[in-house]
C-alpha positions, 0 to 999 in steps of 0.5 A: 465483523464490526469495528468494535470486534476488530480488536480480536484481529491479531496483527500479522507477522512482518518480514525482518526490517532491514532499514528505515528512511533516513534523511540525507544531508542533500535532501530537502524536508517537506511537512504535510498537512496529514500524517501517514503511518501503519495501522496499529489499533482497532480504532485506526483500522476502523478509520481505514475501513471507513475511507476504503468503503467511502472511496470505493462507493463513489465508483463501484457501489456494489463492490463497496458493500463488501468493504464495510468491515475489516477484511481477514486479509488486513490481519494476515502475516506479511500485511500492513495497512497504511492510514493517512490522517488529517492533522487538523481534525484527525479524519481519515484521508487515505489508505492502502494495504500492502501484502508481502509474499514472505508468508504466502502468495500474493492475493492476485495469485488467486487468479493468475500465475506469475512468472517464475522469475517473479515468484522466486523473488520478494514481492509486495502487492498494494491493494485497497487504495482509497483516498478522500474526494477532497482536493488534498486527495491527489497529494494523499495518493502520491504520499501513499505511493511513496510510502509503498515504495519506502516500505518495499525498500525497508523490507528488501522487496524486489518488485512492487506488484499492482492490479489496476482497472481502467482508467486507474491503470494509466497512473501506473503507466505514468509511474513506469510500471510495466505489464506482467502479461503484455498483450493480455489486457485486463484480467478478472481478479477474484480478490477485486470482485472479479473486475478486470484489471491489468497486472503490473510490476515495478522493479525497486532497485532500478527505480531512481535510475529509470525515473532520472532517465526520463526526468520524471516529475516525481523524482525529487518528491520520491528520492530527494525529499524527506517527509517526516510525517511518513512513519513506517517503523515496523519494530514493534509489530513483532509476534512476541509483542502480540503474544504478550498482548502489548499495545501495537 
């Protein structure tokens, strides 16, 4: 499948939108040198695929060969793809795919059985995280994580779930993610090229309290700063718009 044929991919259904981020009066506002929004068009998906392939090629060149084109999962129901684009030239700076278990099990459940206490709740898995190798890449990664967190809040997700390979898993440790399977270490995952990953989770409802308890350096960034360049409105991704062929 090429970017040109990506137009044939229907955008999947999303769970009902509960809220969208609103700026409280006690929040500071910070503008970013890039925008971050949901992929809505074939052109945007092509940009996400390009940065995805480029980022994976730096560390996993063999696996990156499978990421040259859009994946079927990009269009699944309950899936959104995030795209960060430079305000200067519109180039792709980062991407992430988020899948809800609203319509089917998470991708990592192809390889592991999650605890019953989790599968009975609303989950969202982040995959295909990719950022530019430029110096702005660190900020892009932080904003993608914030967008993941906000998206989960907006769609009433109980637990964020990720799979991290070494040494990337350490960044999730620092964010206070916890092992779903303590003591099991790294588990090969089918949707990640059978590479070994740690399966980790993060409880949304207690996030602010836990970050505050350890005076986490990202607390203000995540909870006290409004970023108007993060646009996560889900309202026009309805199945009815897709059936009518309206632009997304």
